[in-house]
Gaussian input, Z-matrix of N, CA and C with variables (Angstrom, degrees):
# hf/3-21g

backbone

0 1
 N
 C     1     B1
 C     2     B2     1     A1
 N     3     B3     2     A2     1     D1
 C     4     B4     3     A3     2     D2
 C     5     B5     4     A4     3     D3
 N     6     B6     5     A5     4     D4
 C     7     B7     6     A6     5     D5
 C     8     B8     7     A7     6     D6
 N     9     B9     8     A8     7     D7
 C    10    B10     9     A9     8     D8
 C    11    B11    10    A10     9     D9
 N    12    B12    11    A11    10    D10
 C    13    B13    12    A12    11    D11
 C    14    B14    13    A13    12    D12
 N    15    B15    14    A14    13    D13
 C    16    B16    15    A15    14    D14
 C    17    B17    16    A16    15    D15
 N    18    B18    17    A17    16    D16
 C    19    B19    18    A18    17    D17
 C    20    B20    19    A19    18    D18
 N    21    B21    20    A20    19    D19
 C    22    B22    21    A21    20    D20
 C    23    B23    22    A22    21    D21
 N    24    B24    23    A23    22    D22
 C    25    B25    24    A24    23    D23
 C    26    B26    25    A25    24    D24
 N    27    B27    26    A26    25    D25
 C    28    B28    27    A27    26    D26
 C    29    B29    28    A28    27    D27
 N    30    B30    29    A29    28    D28
 C    31    B31    30    A30    29    D29
 C    32    B32    31    A31    30    D30
 N    33    B33    32    A32    31    D31
 C    34    B34    33    A33    32    D32
 C    35    B35    34    A34    33    D33
 N    36    B36    35    A35    34    D34
 C    37    B37    36    A36    35    D35
 C    38    B38    37    A37    36    D36
 N    39    B39    38    A38    37    D37
 C    40    B40    39    A39    38    D38
 C    41    B41    40    A40    39    D39
 N    42    B42    41    A41    40    D40
 C    43    B43    42    A42    41    D41
 C    44    B44    43    A43    42    D42
 N    45    B45    44    A44    43    D43
 C    46    B46    45    A45    44    D44
 C    47    B47    46    A46    45    D45
 N    48    B48    47    A47    46    D46
 C    49    B49    48    A48    47    D47
 C    50    B50    49    A49    48    D48
 N    51    B51    50    A50    49    D49
 C    52    B52    51    A51    50    D50
 C    53    B53    52    A52    51    D51
 N    54    B54    53    A53    52    D52
 C    55    B55    54    A54    53    D53
 C    56    B56    55    A55    54    D54
 N    57    B57    56    A56    55    D55
 C    58    B58    57    A57    56    D56
 C    59    B59    58    A58    57    D57
 N    60    B60    59    A59    58    D58
 C    61    B61    60    A60    59    D59
 C    62    B62    61    A61    60    D60
 N    63    B63    62    A62    61    D61
 C    64    B64    63    A63    62    D62
 C    65    B65    64    A64    63    D63
 N    66    B66    65    A65    64    D64
 C    67    B67    66    A66    65    D65
 C    68    B68    67    A67    66    D66
 N    69    B69    68    A68    67    D67
 C    70    B70    69    A69    68    D68
 C    71    B71    70    A70    69    D69
 N    72    B72    71    A71    70    D70
 C    73    B73    72    A72    71    D71
 C    74    B74    73    A73    72    D72
 N    75    B75    74    A74    73    D73
 C    76    B76    75    A75    74    D74
 C    77    B77    76    A76    75    D75
 N    78    B78    77    A77    76    D76
 C    79    B79    78    A78    77    D77
 C    80    B80    79    A79    78    D78
 N    81    B81    80    A80    79    D79
 C    82    B82    81    A81    80    D80
 C    83    B83    82    A82    81    D81
 N    84    B84    83    A83    82    D82
 C    85    B85    84    A84    83    D83
 C    86    B86    85    A85    84    D84
 N    87    B87    86    A86    85    D85
 C    88    B88    87    A87    86    D86
 C    89    B89    88    A88    87    D87
 N    90    B90    89    A89    88    D88
 C    91    B91    90    A90    89    D89
 C    92    B92    91    A91    90    D90
 N    93    B93    92    A92    91    D91
 C    94    B94    93    A93    92    D92
 C    95    B95    94    A94    93    D93
 N    96    B96    95    A95    94    D94
 C    97    B97    96    A96    95    D95
 C    98    B98    97    A97    96    D96
 N    99    B99    98    A98    97    D97
 C   100   B100    99    A99    98    D98
 C   101   B101   100   A100    99    D99
 N   102   B102   101   A101   100   D100
 C   103   B103   102   A102   101   D101
 C   104   B104   103   A103   102   D102
 N   105   B105   104   A104   103   D103
 C   106   B106   105   A105   104   D104
 C   107   B107   106   A106   105   D105
 N   108   B108   107   A107   106   D106
 C   109   B109   108   A108   107   D107
 C   110   B110   109   A109   108   D108
 N   111   B111   110   A110   109   D109
 C   112   B112   111   A111   110   D110
 C   113   B113   112   A112   111   D111
 N   114   B114   113   A113   112   D112
 C   115   B115   114   A114   113   D113
 C   116   B116   115   A115   114   D114
 N   117   B117   116   A116   115   D115
 C   118   B118   117   A117   116   D116
 C   119   B119   118   A118   117   D117
 N   120   B120   119   A119   118   D118
 C   121   B121   120   A120   119   D119
 C   122   B122   121   A121   120   D120
 N   123   B123   122   A122   121   D121
 C   124   B124   123   A123   122   D122
 C   125   B125   124   A124   123   D123
 N   126   B126   125   A125   124   D124
 C   127   B127   126   A126   125   D125
 C   128   B128   127   A127   126   D126
 N   129   B129   128   A128   127   D127
 C   130   B130   129   A129   128   D128
 C   131   B131   130   A130   129   D129
 N   132   B132   131   A131   130   D130
 C   133   B133   132   A132   131   D131
 C   134   B134   133   A133   132   D132
 N   135   B135   134   A134   133   D133
 C   136   B136   135   A135   134   D134
 C   137   B137   136   A136   135   D135
 N   138   B138   137   A137   136   D136
 C   139   B139   138   A138   137   D137
 C   140   B140   139   A139   138   D138
 N   141   B141   140   A140   139   D139
 C   142   B142   141   A141   140   D140
 C   143   B143   142   A142   141   D141
 N   144   B144   143   A143   142   D142
 C   145   B145   144   A144   143   D143
 C   146   B146   145   A145   144   D144
 N   147   B147   146   A146   145   D145
 C   148   B148   147   A147   146   D146
 C   149   B149   148   A148   147   D147
 N   150   B150   149   A149   148   D148
 C   151   B151   150   A150   149   D149
 C   152   B152   151   A151   150   D150
 N   153   B153   152   A152   151   D151
 C   154   B154   153   A153   152   D152
 C   155   B155   154   A154   153   D153
 N   156   B156   155   A155   154   D154
 C   157   B157   156   A156   155   D155
 C   158   B158   157   A157   156   D156
 N   159   B159   158   A158   157   D157
 C   160   B160   159   A159   158   D158
 C   161   B161   160   A160   159   D159
 N   162   B162   161   A161   160   D160
 C   163   B163   162   A162   161   D161
 C   164   B164   163   A163   162   D162
 N   165   B165   164   A164   163   D163
 C   166   B166   165   A165   164   D164
 C   167   B167   166   A166   165   D165
 N   168   B168   167   A167   166   D166
 C   169   B169   168   A168   167   D167
 C   170   B170   169   A169   168   D168
 N   171   B171   170   A170   169   D169
 C   172   B172   171   A171   170   D170
 C   173   B173   172   A172   171   D171
 N   174   B174   173   A173   172   D172
 C   175   B175   174   A174   173   D173
 C   176   B176   175   A175   174   D174
 N   177   B177   176   A176   175   D175
 C   178   B178   177   A177   176   D176
 C   179   B179   178   A178   177   D177
 N   180   B180   179   A179   178   D178
 C   181   B181   180   A180   179   D179
 C   182   B182   181   A181   180   D180
 N   183   B183   182   A182   181   D181
 C   184   B184   183   A183   182   D182
 C   185   B185   184   A184   183   D183
 N   186   B186   185   A185   184   D184
 C   187   B187   186   A186   185   D185
 C   188   B188   187   A187   186   D186
 N   189   B189   188   A188   187   D187
 C   190   B190   189   A189   188   D188
 C   191   B191   190   A190   189   D189
 N   192   B192   191   A191   190   D190
 C   193   B193   192   A192   191   D191
 C   194   B194   193   A193   192   D192
 N   195   B195   194   A194   193   D193
 C   196   B196   195   A195   194   D194
 C   197   B197   196   A196   195   D195
 N   198   B198   197   A197   196   D196
 C   199   B199   198   A198   197   D197
 C   200   B200   199   A199   198   D198
 N   201   B201   200   A200   199   D199
 C   202   B202   201   A201   200   D200
 C   203   B203   202   A202   201   D201
 N   204   B204   203   A203   202   D202
 C   205   B205   204   A204   203   D203
 C   206   B206   205   A205   204   D204
 N   207   B207   206   A206   205   D205
 C   208   B208   207   A207   206   D206
 C   209   B209   208   A208   207   D207
 N   210   B210   209   A209   208   D208
 C   211   B211   210   A210   209   D209
 C   212   B212   211   A211   210   D210
 N   213   B213   212   A212   211   D211
 C   214   B214   213   A213   212   D212
 C   215   B215   214   A214   213   D213
 N   216   B216   215   A215   214   D214
 C   217   B217   216   A216   215   D215
 C   218   B218   217   A217   216   D216
 N   219   B219   218   A218   217   D217
 C   220   B220   219   A219   218   D218
 C   221   B221   220   A220   219   D219
 N   222   B222   221   A221   220   D220
 C   223   B223   222   A222   221   D221
 C   224   B224   223   A223   222   D222
 N   225   B225   224   A224   223   D223
 C   226   B226   225   A225   224   D224
 C   227   B227   226   A226   225   D225
 N   228   B228   227   A227   226   D226
 C   229   B229   228   A228   227   D227
 C   230   B230   229   A229   228   D228
 N   231   B231   230   A230   229   D229
 C   232   B232   231   A231   230   D230
 C   233   B233   232   A232   231   D231
 N   234   B234   233   A233   232   D232
 C   235   B235   234   A234   233   D233
 C   236   B236   235   A235   234   D234
 N   237   B237   236   A236   235   D235
 C   238   B238   237   A237   236   D236
 C   239   B239   238   A238   237   D237
 N   240   B240   239   A239   238   D238
 C   241   B241   240   A240   239   D239
 C   242   B242   241   A241   240   D240
 N   243   B243   242   A242   241   D241
 C   244   B244   243   A243   242   D242
 C   245   B245   244   A244   243   D243
 N   246   B246   245   A245   244   D244
 C   247   B247   246   A246   245   D245
 C   248   B248   247   A247   246   D246
 N   249   B249   248   A248   247   D247
 C   250   B250   249   A249   248   D248
 C   251   B251   250   A250   249   D249
 N   252   B252   251   A251   250   D250
 C   253   B253   252   A252   251   D251
 C   254   B254   253   A253   252   D252
 N   255   B255   254   A254   253   D253
 C   256   B256   255   A255   254   D254
 C   257   B257   256   A256   255   D255
 N   258   B258   257   A257   256   D256
 C   259   B259   258   A258   257   D257
 C   260   B260   259   A259   258   D258
 N   261   B261   260   A260   259   D259
 C   262   B262   261   A261   260   D260
 C   263   B263   262   A262   261   D261
 N   264   B264   263   A263   262   D262
 C   265   B265   264   A264   263   D263
 C   266   B266   265   A265   264   D264
 N   267   B267   266   A266   265   D265
 C   268   B268   267   A267   266   D266
 C   269   B269   268   A268   267   D267
 N   270   B270   269   A269   268   D268
 C   271   B271   270   A270   269   D269
 C   272   B272   271   A271   270   D270
 N   273   B273   272   A272   271   D271
 C   274   B274   273   A273   272   D272
 C   275   B275   274   A274   273   D273
 N   276   B276   275   A275   274   D274
 C   277   B277   276   A276   275   D275
 C   278   B278   277   A277   276   D276
 N   279   B279   278   A278   277   D277
 C   280   B280   279   A279   278   D278
 C   281   B281   280   A280   279   D279
 N   282   B282   281   A281   280   D280
 C   283   B283   282   A282   281   D281
 C   284   B284   283   A283   282   D282
 N   285   B285   284   A284   283   D283
 C   286   B286   285   A285   284   D284
 C   287   B287   286   A286   285   D285
 N   288   B288   287   A287   286   D286
 C   289   B289   288   A288   287   D287
 C   290   B290   289   A289   288   D288
 N   291   B291   290   A290   289   D289
 C   292   B292   291   A291   290   D290
 C   293   B293   292   A292   291   D291
 N   294   B294   293   A293   292   D292
 C   295   B295   294   A294   293   D293
 C   296   B296   295   A295   294   D294
 N   297   B297   296   A296   295   D295
 C   298   B298   297   A297   296   D296
 C   299   B299   298   A298   297   D297
 N   300   B300   299   A299   298   D298
 C   301   B301   300   A300   299   D299
 C   302   B302   301   A301   300   D300
 N   303   B303   302   A302   301   D301
 C   304   B304   303   A303   302   D302
 C   305   B305   304   A304   303   D303
 N   306   B306   305   A305   304   D304
 C   307   B307   306   A306   305   D305
 C   308   B308   307   A307   306   D306
 N   309   B309   308   A308   307   D307
 C   310   B310   309   A309   308   D308
 C   311   B311   310   A310   309   D309
 N   312   B312   311   A311   310   D310
 C   313   B313   312   A312   311   D311
 C   314   B314   313   A313   312   D312
 N   315   B315   314   A314   313   D313
 C   316   B316   315   A315   314   D314
 C   317   B317   316   A316   315   D315
 N   318   B318   317   A317   316   D316
 C   319   B319   318   A318   317   D317
 C   320   B320   319   A319   318   D318
 N   321   B321   320   A320   319   D319
 C   322   B322   321   A321   320   D320
 C   323   B323   322   A322   321   D321
 N   324   B324   323   A323   322   D322
 C   325   B325   324   A324   323   D323
 C   326   B326   325   A325   324   D324
 N   327   B327   326   A326   325   D325
 C   328   B328   327   A327   326   D326
 C   329   B329   328   A328   327   D327
 N   330   B330   329   A329   328   D328
 C   331   B331   330   A330   329   D329
 C   332   B332   331   A331   330   D330
 N   333   B333   332   A332   331   D331
 C   334   B334   333   A333   332   D332
 C   335   B335   334   A334   333   D333
 N   336   B336   335   A335   334   D334
 C   337   B337   336   A336   335   D335
 C   338   B338   337   A337   336   D336

   B1=1.4811
   B2=1.5206
   B3=1.2783
   B4=1.4831
   B5=1.4753
   B6=1.4231
   B7=1.4837
   B8=1.5590
   B9=1.3759
   B10=1.4079
   B11=1.5986
   B12=1.3301
   B13=1.6262
   B14=1.4595
   B15=1.3809
   B16=1.4702
   B17=1.5416
   B18=1.3858
   B19=1.5350
   B20=1.4284
   B21=1.2207
   B22=1.5071
   B23=1.5805
   B24=1.3664
   B25=1.4411
   B26=1.5674
   B27=1.4070
   B28=1.5373
   B29=1.5141
   B30=1.3220
   B31=1.4470
   B32=1.4380
   B33=1.4087
   B34=1.2895
   B35=1.6352
   B36=1.3093
   B37=1.4529
   B38=1.4489
   B39=1.3639
   B40=1.4451
   B41=1.4458
   B42=1.3507
   B43=1.5502
   B44=1.4470
   B45=1.2890
   B46=1.4682
   B47=1.5811
   B48=1.3323
   B49=1.5312
   B50=1.5206
   B51=1.2148
   B52=1.6095
   B53=1.4759
   B54=1.3706
   B55=1.3678
   B56=1.4865
   B57=1.3615
   B58=1.4041
   B59=1.5671
   B60=1.2829
   B61=1.4625
   B62=1.4498
   B63=1.2785
   B64=1.5302
   B65=1.4920
   B66=1.2887
   B67=1.5030
   B68=1.6096
   B69=1.3588
   B70=1.2432
   B71=1.5550
   B72=1.4013
   B73=1.5380
   B74=1.4133
   B75=1.3448
   B76=1.4449
   B77=1.4798
   B78=1.4222
   B79=1.5106
   B80=1.3128
   B81=1.3693
   B82=1.4128
   B83=1.4863
   B84=1.2980
   B85=1.3893
   B86=1.5593
   B87=1.2824
   B88=1.4740
   B89=1.4218
   B90=1.2982
   B91=1.4608
   B92=1.5355
   B93=1.3555
   B94=1.4826
   B95=1.5151
   B96=1.1994
   B97=1.5822
   B98=1.4617
   B99=1.4017
   B100=1.3914
   B101=1.5609
   B102=1.2900
   B103=1.4857
   B104=1.5114
   B105=1.3613
   B106=1.4218
   B107=1.4481
   B108=1.2756
   B109=1.4962
   B110=1.5829
   B111=1.2107
   B112=1.5593
   B113=1.5604
   B114=1.3669
   B115=1.5869
   B116=1.6279
   B117=1.2409
   B118=1.4151
   B119=1.5705
   B120=1.2421
   B121=1.4913
   B122=1.5557
   B123=1.3957
   B124=1.6197
   B125=1.4618
   B126=1.3348
   B127=1.4817
   B128=1.5729
   B129=1.4501
   B130=1.5215
   B131=1.5552
   B132=1.2698
   B133=1.5198
   B134=1.4881
   B135=1.3083
   B136=1.5362
   B137=1.4858
   B138=1.2333
   B139=1.4463
   B140=1.5916
   B141=1.3990
   B142=1.3302
   B143=1.4653
   B144=1.3405
   B145=1.4954
   B146=1.5766
   B147=1.3678
   B148=1.4699
   B149=1.4679
   B150=1.3792
   B151=1.3795
   B152=1.5631
   B153=1.3099
   B154=1.3839
   B155=1.4753
   B156=1.3811
   B157=1.5576
   B158=1.6565
   B159=1.3589
   B160=1.3987
   B161=1.4344
   B162=1.3843
   B163=1.4995
   B164=1.5501
   B165=1.3463
   B166=1.5749
   B167=1.4653
   B168=1.4737
   B169=1.4535
   B170=1.5834
   B171=1.2765
   B172=1.4382
   B173=1.4928
   B174=1.3804
   B175=1.4923
   B176=1.5109
   B177=1.4367
   B178=1.4732
   B179=1.4504
   B180=1.2926
   B181=1.5391
   B182=1.5760
   B183=1.2642
   B184=1.5452
   B185=1.5722
   B186=1.2323
   B187=1.4889
   B188=1.5202
   B189=1.3730
   B190=1.4098
   B191=1.5759
   B192=1.3219
   B193=1.4059
   B194=1.6788
   B195=1.3467
   B196=1.5033
   B197=1.4910
   B198=1.2751
   B199=1.5191
   B200=1.5812
   B201=1.3001
   B202=1.5194
   B203=1.4537
   B204=1.4085
   B205=1.2714
   B206=1.5607
   B207=1.3320
   B208=1.5468
   B209=1.4744
   B210=1.3055
   B211=1.3525
   B212=1.5994
   B213=1.2765
   B214=1.5196
   B215=1.4892
   B216=1.3271
   B217=1.5548
   B218=1.6070
   B219=1.2797
   B220=1.4334
   B221=1.5383
   B222=1.2200
   B223=1.5750
   B224=1.4708
   B225=1.3276
   B226=1.4768
   B227=1.4813
   B228=1.3126
   B229=1.5318
   B230=1.5750
   B231=1.4486
   B232=1.4822
   B233=1.5256
   B234=1.3748
   B235=1.3894
   B236=1.4868
   B237=1.3685
   B238=1.4624
   B239=1.6970
   B240=1.3234
   B241=1.5732
   B242=1.5699
   B243=1.3672
   B244=1.4914
   B245=1.4296
   B246=1.4008
   B247=1.3493
   B248=1.6348
   B249=1.3202
   B250=1.4378
   B251=1.4967
   B252=1.3559
   B253=1.4617
   B254=1.5304
   B255=1.3277
   B256=1.5377
   B257=1.5294
   B258=1.4324
   B259=1.5037
   B260=1.5012
   B261=1.4124
   B262=1.4075
   B263=1.4947
   B264=1.2653
   B265=1.4663
   B266=1.4964
   B267=1.2705
   B268=1.4917
   B269=1.5160
   B270=1.2594
   B271=1.4059
   B272=1.5532
   B273=1.2914
   B274=1.5122
   B275=1.4454
   B276=1.3036
   B277=1.5418
   B278=1.4702
   B279=1.1998
   B280=1.4372
   B281=1.4965
   B282=1.4499
   B283=1.4531
   B284=1.5605
   B285=1.3407
   B286=1.4191
   B287=1.5113
   B288=1.2989
   B289=1.4372
   B290=1.4833
   B291=1.3348
   B292=1.4023
   B293=1.4158
   B294=1.3987
   B295=1.4902
   B296=1.4828
   B297=1.3775
   B298=1.4348
   B299=1.5000
   B300=1.2305
   B301=1.4123
   B302=1.5449
   B303=1.2789
   B304=1.4320
   B305=1.5249
   B306=1.4168
   B307=1.4394
   B308=1.5653
   B309=1.3443
   B310=1.4239
   B311=1.5826
   B312=1.3459
   B313=1.5244
   B314=1.4904
   B315=1.2798
   B316=1.3687
   B317=1.5966
   B318=1.3659
   B319=1.4794
   B320=1.4496
   B321=1.3438
   B322=1.5668
   B323=1.4986
   B324=1.2328
   B325=1.3618
   B326=1.5241
   B327=1.3392
   B328=1.4374
   B329=1.6304
   B330=1.2731
   B331=1.4130
   B332=1.5075
   B333=1.3049
   B334=1.4680
   B335=1.5716
   B336=1.3811
   B337=1.4119
   B338=1.5058
   A1=112.19
   A2=112.94
   A3=120.01
   A4=114.22
   A5=115.39
   A6=122.90
   A7=103.03
   A8=119.77
   A9=118.30
   A10=111.35
   A11=115.94
   A12=118.17
   A13=105.02
   A14=120.88
   A15=123.84
   A16=114.47
   A17=111.75
   A18=118.23
   A19=111.37
   A20=124.49
   A21=133.96
   A22=104.92
   A23=115.50
   A24=125.97
   A25=113.34
   A26=103.18
   A27=115.01
   A28=115.57
   A29=117.21
   A30=118.29
   A31=115.93
   A32=121.72
   A33=126.70
   A34=110.09
   A35=116.21
   A36=124.72
   A37=109.38
   A38=117.11
   A39=117.49
   A40=113.60
   A41=116.01
   A42=126.23
   A43=107.14
   A44=122.47
   A45=123.92
   A46=113.07
   A47=114.08
   A48=122.53
   A49=112.20
   A50=119.09
   A51=121.35
   A52=111.38
   A53=112.62
   A54=118.51
   A55=115.62
   A56=112.36
   A57=120.84
   A58=114.97
   A59=123.60
   A60=125.27
   A61=109.44
   A62=116.27
   A63=122.31
   A64=110.51
   A65=116.32
   A66=122.36
   A67=110.55
   A68=118.45
   A69=127.57
   A70=114.90
   A71=112.27
   A72=115.04
   A73=115.32
   A74=116.49
   A75=122.83
   A76=105.08
   A77=114.08
   A78=122.13
   A79=112.60
   A80=121.57
   A81=123.66
   A82=113.10
   A83=122.28
   A84=125.61
   A85=117.65
   A86=118.40
   A87=117.67
   A88=117.97
   A89=120.16
   A90=124.01
   A91=109.91
   A92=112.07
   A93=117.32
   A94=114.35
   A95=119.44
   A96=118.21
   A97=106.66
   A98=121.06
   A99=129.39
   A100=111.67
   A101=114.43
   A102=120.97
   A103=107.49
   A104=113.44
   A105=112.46
   A106=113.87
   A107=117.41
   A108=123.29
   A109=113.71
   A110=117.32
   A111=119.53
   A112=106.46
   A113=107.57
   A114=113.53
   A115=108.57
   A116=117.96
   A117=126.56
   A118=107.28
   A119=116.92
   A120=118.73
   A121=117.82
   A122=108.76
   A123=115.39
   A124=109.93
   A125=108.25
   A126=118.89
   A127=106.43
   A128=112.04
   A129=114.30
   A130=107.57
   A131=119.67
   A132=119.43
   A133=113.27
   A134=118.60
   A135=116.99
   A136=109.62
   A137=119.76
   A138=119.24
   A139=109.03
   A140=112.32
   A141=123.21
   A142=116.08
   A143=116.55
   A144=119.72
   A145=117.09
   A146=108.66
   A147=115.47
   A148=113.81
   A149=121.52
   A150=125.97
   A151=109.89
   A152=119.32
   A153=126.70
   A154=110.84
   A155=108.22
   A156=121.16
   A157=108.38
   A158=114.81
   A159=119.93
   A160=115.58
   A161=112.46
   A162=119.06
   A163=112.88
   A164=115.48
   A165=113.23
   A166=108.94
   A167=120.21
   A168=114.52
   A169=114.42
   A170=120.65
   A171=127.02
   A172=114.41
   A173=110.86
   A174=111.71
   A175=116.07
   A176=112.47
   A177=111.73
   A178=116.86
   A179=121.17
   A180=118.34
   A181=107.79
   A182=125.22
   A183=123.22
   A184=106.76
   A185=124.45
   A186=122.47
   A187=112.93
   A188=114.44
   A189=116.74
   A190=106.21
   A191=117.48
   A192=120.37
   A193=114.83
   A194=109.82
   A195=110.90
   A196=112.02
   A197=121.09
   A198=120.17
   A199=110.87
   A200=117.11
   A201=116.76
   A202=110.07
   A203=122.56
   A204=120.42
   A205=115.05
   A206=112.01
   A207=117.50
   A208=109.64
   A209=124.79
   A210=127.34
   A211=111.87
   A212=115.26
   A213=117.06
   A214=116.97
   A215=110.16
   A216=120.89
   A217=109.07
   A218=119.15
   A219=121.67
   A220=109.44
   A221=115.02
   A222=118.21
   A223=106.03
   A224=124.89
   A225=122.99
   A226=111.66
   A227=116.96
   A228=122.65
   A229=108.34
   A230=113.73
   A231=121.20
   A232=111.71
   A233=117.00
   A234=122.33
   A235=116.90
   A236=115.18
   A237=119.26
   A238=101.69
   A239=109.66
   A240=115.38
   A241=116.61
   A242=110.76
   A243=112.19
   A244=114.26
   A245=122.15
   A246=125.25
   A247=109.57
   A248=114.20
   A249=114.76
   A250=109.78
   A251=117.67
   A252=121.94
   A253=115.29
   A254=112.57
   A255=122.08
   A256=111.08
   A257=111.78
   A258=116.83
   A259=110.29
   A260=119.54
   A261=120.98
   A262=116.62
   A263=115.90
   A264=122.84
   A265=114.59
   A266=118.18
   A267=123.00
   A268=116.44
   A269=118.57
   A270=127.40
   A271=107.28
   A272=120.14
   A273=124.78
   A274=109.18
   A275=122.01
   A276=124.51
   A277=115.54
   A278=117.77
   A279=126.24
   A280=111.96
   A281=110.07
   A282=117.15
   A283=110.83
   A284=112.78
   A285=121.21
   A286=113.44
   A287=117.18
   A288=122.14
   A289=107.43
   A290=120.32
   A291=120.84
   A292=116.42
   A293=117.04
   A294=123.09
   A295=109.34
   A296=115.73
   A297=116.80
   A298=109.36
   A299=121.16
   A300=124.15
   A301=108.35
   A302=118.20
   A303=125.03
   A304=114.44
   A305=114.66
   A306=119.49
   A307=109.21
   A308=113.11
   A309=115.00
   A310=104.87
   A311=117.99
   A312=119.76
   A313=110.32
   A314=121.49
   A315=119.51
   A316=119.10
   A317=110.35
   A318=110.88
   A319=116.52
   A320=124.74
   A321=115.10
   A322=117.73
   A323=122.47
   A324=122.16
   A325=111.91
   A326=119.40
   A327=123.05
   A328=104.71
   A329=121.12
   A330=117.67
   A331=114.02
   A332=113.44
   A333=122.81
   A334=110.20
   A335=120.84
   A336=120.32
   A337=112.55
   D1=-50.36
   D2=177.84
   D3=-49.22
   D4=-43.15
   D5=-175.29
   D6=-70.89
   D7=-43.75
   D8=-174.96
   D9=-67.12
   D10=-31.59
   D11=178.19
   D12=-71.04
   D13=-51.48
   D14=177.64
   D15=-48.60
   D16=-48.68
   D17=178.63
   D18=-64.55
   D19=-36.53
   D20=179.90
   D21=-61.97
   D22=-54.49
   D23=-178.17
   D24=-49.94
   D25=-55.82
   D26=-179.86
   D27=-63.42
   D28=-43.79
   D29=171.88
   D30=-65.88
   D31=-35.88
   D32=-175.85
   D33=-65.72
   D34=-41.39
   D35=173.54
   D36=-57.25
   D37=-45.40
   D38=-176.84
   D39=-73.35
   D40=-37.45
   D41=-179.21
   D42=-67.12
   D43=-42.19
   D44=-174.25
   D45=-69.33
   D46=-32.32
   D47=-178.58
   D48=-94.89
   D49=-15.16
   D50=177.93
   D51=-64.61
   D52=137.10
   D53=166.91
   D54=-105.78
   D55=82.46
   D56=-174.11
   D57=-60.45
   D58=140.39
   D59=179.35
   D60=-148.78
   D61=-178.51
   D62=175.56
   D63=-58.38
   D64=-33.86
   D65=-176.65
   D66=-85.95
   D67=-23.81
   D68=177.58
   D69=-131.64
   D70=67.44
   D71=-167.04
   D72=-74.76
   D73=158.59
   D74=171.87
   D75=-71.35
   D76=145.63
   D77=168.19
   D78=-138.10
   D79=164.03
   D80=-173.09
   D81=-58.68
   D82=-40.00
   D83=176.20
   D84=-68.84
   D85=-10.87
   D86=167.03
   D87=-94.98
   D88=1.82
   D89=176.11
   D90=-90.54
   D91=127.46
   D92=178.79
   D93=-69.40
   D94=70.31
   D95=-176.60
   D96=-66.71
   D97=126.06
   D98=178.34
   D99=-80.11
   D100=74.43
   D101=-178.94
   D102=-139.13
   D103=164.30
   D104=179.85
   D105=-100.81
   D106=-0.06
   D107=174.88
   D108=-56.74
   D109=135.72
   D110=178.64
   D111=-60.26
   D112=145.01
   D113=179.29
   D114=-67.08
   D115=-21.36
   D116=-175.03
   D117=-69.95
   D118=-29.20
   D119=179.77
   D120=-123.75
   D121=1.88
   D122=176.13
   D123=-56.34
   D124=135.37
   D125=176.25
   D126=-137.30
   D127=174.49
   D128=178.47
   D129=-61.13
   D130=-36.95
   D131=-177.36
   D132=-61.56
   D133=-16.79
   D134=178.17
   D135=-89.06
   D136=0.89
   D137=-178.19
   D138=-104.11
   D139=85.55
   D140=176.54
   D141=-138.60
   D142=169.88
   D143=-178.44
   D144=-50.17
   D145=-46.62
   D146=-175.39
   D147=-65.65
   D148=-35.01
   D149=178.93
   D150=-74.46
   D151=-37.24
   D152=177.70
   D153=-59.37
   D154=-47.32
   D155=-178.60
   D156=-61.60
   D157=-43.25
   D158=172.99
   D159=-51.12
   D160=-52.17
   D161=-178.19
   D162=-59.49
   D163=-43.21
   D164=-177.52
   D165=-78.69
   D166=-32.54
   D167=174.19
   D168=-67.64
   D169=-22.92
   D170=176.28
   D171=-72.63
   D172=-36.25
   D173=-176.87
   D174=-97.02
   D175=-11.98
   D176=175.41
   D177=-54.26
   D178=-43.54
   D179=-175.23
   D180=-70.04
   D181=-9.18
   D182=177.92
   D183=-89.31
   D184=-4.80
   D185=-177.40
   D186=-125.10
   D187=152.20
   D188=175.33
   D189=-67.53
   D190=159.14
   D191=-174.32
   D192=-59.54
   D193=-43.43
   D194=177.38
   D195=-71.45
   D196=-34.75
   D197=171.60
   D198=-60.31
   D199=-45.72
   D200=-179.98
   D201=-64.44
   D202=-39.17
   D203=179.61
   D204=-60.09
   D205=-43.47
   D206=177.49
   D207=-67.82
   D208=-37.45
   D209=176.86
   D210=-61.90
   D211=-44.84
   D212=175.55
   D213=-63.14
   D214=-46.54
   D215=175.35
   D216=-55.83
   D217=-48.55
   D218=177.95
   D219=-61.26
   D220=-48.67
   D221=-175.85
   D222=-64.31
   D223=-39.02
   D224=179.23
   D225=-65.09
   D226=-43.07
   D227=176.02
   D228=-55.50
   D229=-48.71
   D230=-178.26
   D231=-45.84
   D232=-44.94
   D233=-170.41
   D234=-104.22
   D235=7.34
   D236=-174.84
   D237=-68.93
   D238=138.46
   D239=178.01
   D240=-53.11
   D241=-38.05
   D242=178.54
   D243=-68.10
   D244=-31.12
   D245=176.58
   D246=-67.50
   D247=-42.26
   D248=-177.63
   D249=-66.34
   D250=-38.61
   D251=175.17
   D252=-60.64
   D253=-44.60
   D254=174.79
   D255=-52.90
   D256=-47.54
   D257=-175.46
   D258=-83.66
   D259=-3.75
   D260=-178.78
   D261=58.82
   D262=30.16
   D263=-175.57
   D264=-58.71
   D265=-50.07
   D266=174.49
   D267=-58.94
   D268=-35.76
   D269=-176.38
   D270=-65.89
   D271=-19.09
   D272=-176.50
   D273=-81.68
   D274=-12.44
   D275=-177.23
   D276=-96.91
   D277=112.62
   D278=-175.37
   D279=-63.95
   D280=-45.10
   D281=-171.74
   D282=-81.47
   D283=118.46
   D284=-174.54
   D285=-55.56
   D286=-45.90
   D287=-174.04
   D288=-62.71
   D289=-46.77
   D290=178.70
   D291=-65.17
   D292=-35.46
   D293=172.63
   D294=-55.37
   D295=-46.80
   D296=-176.33
   D297=-69.58
   D298=-34.91
   D299=-177.75
   D300=-62.84
   D301=-44.98
   D302=176.85
   D303=-64.49
   D304=-39.02
   D305=178.68
   D306=-62.81
   D307=-42.35
   D308=-170.65
   D309=-81.14
   D310=-32.12
   D311=-177.82
   D312=-66.14
   D313=-40.60
   D314=-178.84
   D315=-67.28
   D316=-23.98
   D317=-170.27
   D318=-78.98
   D319=-22.98
   D320=-179.24
   D321=-65.13
   D322=-15.30
   D323=179.79
   D324=-128.26
   D325=4.42
   D326=177.90
   D327=-112.94
   D328=65.37
   D329=-177.21
   D330=-72.94
   D331=142.95
   D332=178.62
   D333=-68.44
   D334=80.90
   D335=179.91
   D336=-130.51

């Protein structure tokens, strides 16, 4: 669990500051998916509400309540569909199948609310 959290934090920092473009497109492995699944075996099927809940439930005891609240809020904003649209993330992906995969993958835990 500690490795999953550290990986999520590192990838999140890179993801949040990257300027993805057609020359430097977003790809599945660059998204900081909040799941406990090993990156070596991670697939689109692993990105669902249950796995995301398991990740946040596992890390919650390791953080102070306020720290956890901020962490969850920041994660929610990171995956909000409006934010992805504003950053033009999906437009950077030329491969239609991969674009569809990322569009579906981000939605289970980034609800429009």
